[in-house]
Structure formats: structure tokens, C-alpha cells
N, C-alpha and C positions, 0 to 999 in steps of 0.2 A: 226296131231290130238292133240286137248288139251282136256284133261279129268280133270273134277272135282268130287272129291269123299268126300262126307259128309262135305261140305263146310260151314263153319259158321262164321260170321264176326259180332260180339257183338250182338245187338238186332236187325240188319238189315236183315241178312240172316240166315237160319236156316236148315241146314242138305241138302243142296242141292246137288245133285248128276247129272251130264249130261256130254255129250261129243259134242266136234265140230269137226266133222269128216271131212277127206280129201275129197274133191269132192262133197261136200254138202254145202247148205245153212241152217243153222239153224236160225230161226228168235225167238227173245225172245220178248214176249209182256206182258202186265199186266197194271193193273192201277196206277197212278202216287202214287210213295213212295213204290213199291212192291220190290224194291231192284235191279232192272236191272242195273243201272249204276255200283252200287257196284259188282255186279257180273263181269261186264266187266272189272272193274278196278282190280279185284282179278285172273281174266284169263290172263290180260295182265302182271302181276307181279307189277303193279303199288303199290297196296295194298298187304299186307300179310294177310291172313286169321286168326282169332282167333283159329278155329282148322279146321281140315281137309288137304286135299292136292290138289293141281293143278299140273299136270304132262303134259309135252309136249313130244309125242312119249315115254312114259314110264319113263322118266326122271323128276325129280321134277324141277318145273320152277326155283325155286330158287337156284338150282345147274348149271344153264345155266349161264356162263359169260355174261355180259351184252351186249357186242359188238355181240357176237354170236347170242343172242336173238334175237338183233335188226335185223339182217339179215335176219331172218324168219319170225318174228312176228310184224305186223303192226297195228297201231291202229289210228282210225279217230275219234276224239273226237267230243262231241256236238258242243263246241264252238273252233275254231282256231283263236287266235289273232296274228297278224303281223302288225307292224306298220311301219317298215322300206320299202323303196322305192325299193323293189326287183321287178325284173320281173316276170311275169308267170312262164317262164323256170328256173329262178335261184330258185323258190320257190320249183318246182317239184325237183331239182337238189338235194335239202336237203334232200330227200327220200334216196339217194344214199349214206349218210354219214357214214353208219355203213361198206360200202363196200370200201371206199376210204383211201388208204395209207396215203395220204396227198390231194392234188388239185385234183379237178375231171379231169377225162381223157375223151378223145373222145368217148370211149367206154360208160362212164357214160351220156355223152350228148345225145347220140343215145338212150339209154335205156329212159331216160327223154323224148325225143321227142316222142318215142314209146307209153310211157304212156300217154302222151297227146293226140295221137292219139286214143288210145283205151278208151279214156274217152271223144273223140269227142271235145277237147278242143284245137287243135293245132292253130288255129286260133287266140287265146289269147297269144300265146307264147311270143311276143315282148311286151305285155302291161305291164303296172306297176300295180301290185297287188292290191294294195291299191284303185285304180280308179276303180276297176272291180265291179260289182253288187254282192249282197250276193250269188245268185245262181252261177256265175262264179266262184267266189271265192272257194264256195263249189267245184266245179269240179276240181278246181286246186289243192286243198288240196286232193281230191280222187285220182288225178294222182299222188301226193306227196307219197302215201302209196302205190300205185300200184308199181310204180318205186322201192321203197324200197325192195319189195318182187318179183321184174320181174324176171322170169325164176329160182325162188328159188323152187326146189322140195318140195313138202308138206309143203307149207309155211302157215300160218294163218293170216287171216284178221280180224279185229274186229271194228265193225262200230257202234258208240253210236248215234242213230237217226240222220243218216245222211241226211234225206229227209226233215227235219224240215225247214220250210220258204222257200220250193222250189215249183215252179208251177207244175201241174201234168205231163207235158212233161219232165220236168227236173227230177221228181221223179222217172219216170219209166227208163230214161236213166241211172240214177245213180244205180237202182236195176239191171238193165239189166247188167251193168258191173259187180258187185259182182255175179250175176249168171254165166256169162261166165268165172269169175276167177274160179269159183268152177267147171265148166265143165274142166278146165285145171288142176284141181287137188288141187286146195287151198282150205282149211277149213276155211269157212266164217261163222261169227255170227255176225247178224245184231238186234239192239234194234229198234223195230218199234211201233208205235200207232196204226196204219191203220190196222184192222184185214184182210182186202180184199187184200191189197198189200201184207201182209206177207202170205196168201192163194196162190196167184199167182206166189210169188218167192222162197218160202220156200220148202226145201225138208222134213224138221220136223219144228215144232214150241213146243217151251217152254213157258209155262204160269206160271207167277210169281205172287203171291198175298201175302201180308205181309211178305215178305221174304221166303215164302216156294214154291217149286215147285209143282203145283197142276194139270198140264196137261202136257203130254210130248208124241209127238207122229207125224205122218203125219198130214197135214191139215185138212183132215177129221175125223182124230181121235181126235185132239186136239179142234177142233173149232164146238162144238155142242152146241145146244140150252141151256142143263143143265149147261155145263162148262161155256159158256159165262155169263149166269145168276148168276151162283155162284162167277165168279171172276170179273165181271164188273158192276153187278146189272142192267143189261139191258136184256130185252125181245127181242129175235131175232127169225127170221126164217131163216134157212140154207138150201140154193136151190142150184143146179149145176149151174155152171157158163155157160153162154149161147155159149161159144166158146172154153172153155178150160176145161180140166178135173180136175178142183179144186172147193172147195165149195165157196158160196157167202154168206156173212153176210147181212142180211137186218134187220134193228131195226123194231120192232112191233110198 
């Protein structure tokens, strides 16, 4: 579990307190400029807060040695750039770097292939990464971070808008992978823009606006017409999903 207490970052975040719990998917939503990516960078340890604390399992994140932290905390950024002609398998193997004393082992290759299978990307294994489509590259990057925390008890996975520019089927596949990892005990946080996808895949939703946490709870608790109007300036109806026990947001 990663917890943020009274987290402030300059003028971007203001006194945000939340938890990313083991076994759950927390979706963070909010309008552009709300501070979502800043929150992720603070929770990952990439940035330090101006004030407040970030802790993993009760220990301040800053006190974790970098290599130890990388074994249990993986981040998929909005954009992953890679120009060299690595194969897809070699890119996924990069996720095993914190666990390797030197060169990769057969054990690391097995895990990389299992991560490819878990993300339905095994068929891409021998292909050159830079020649893949954007959606295929994102699947490989997801496999990379999955390999990074493979079989790590109570690991953390932070995904920053991972479904941007993916087609609907790819979006659901990627979010289903994150949901499966949570069911295996991983604490997952996903930044999303699509409220209906957040409602379908999140156990809890946090809404940020202008750097403040304005709603925090189950999808039904967070995604109400008054909350959406307040945070997104959008009038909506919220109705039951026809086949799942989640709310569905319909703009008026």
C-alpha cells in the first residue's frame, strides 16, 4: 500500500490525502491541469513533495533504497520513448533490471514471457519494438512493468493515462490486466479521463480539481451528478449499467 498524507507540491497539489491499497484499483480522474500526473510522480518518488509524506507500507518512500523500491513499485508513464531496435522481448526484460545481479537469467526470460502472455502480447515477442503500432508498443510497455513486479507480494503499479490513443478493445484489455493484477494483491492506481471506464474498473475513485481532492470513494459515491457538475462543469445523468453493478455517466 502507498499512502499520501497532507501532500502538497508547490501550487499544484494542496493537502491531498489518499491510499492506494493492496488488492484494489484506485482510479484518479479530474479535468486537465488538476494535478493528476503530479500526484503520480510524488507517489512514485520521482518528485519530492513540498510538504506532507508519502509512505509505502508505513515506511517513508524516501527511505527506501532506489533498487529495493524498483523491485516493488512500477510506473507506466504517459509516453514511453525508445529509439533503439530492441525486440519486444528485450524491452520487457528491461523491467527485470532491478532483480538482476548482472545479465538476465533464464528465470528472467521466463517471467518476461509470462508478462507478455498476461498482456496478450506473446505474438509480438520477436518483433522490433520501433516497428510496432502505438497500441502494440503500449502493450509491450505494460508487459515491461508487469514483469518488473511479477510475483512481488503487495507490489504497487502506477499507470498514467495508459489507454490514451488506444482503440476501445485495447483499452479494455489493458484495464482488465490492471484489474487482474489487483485481484492478485497488487495496489494499482490508474489516471484516467473516461469516467465510465473508471466506474467499470475501479474499486475506488478519487477526483482532483485544481490540486485538491474533491471526491473519494466507490464509483457510486464519487460519480454523482452534483460531483461531476462541480468538478467537470458537465451536466449528466447517472444510471445503473445495464449488465454490471456500476454507475454509468450520460451527458445531458
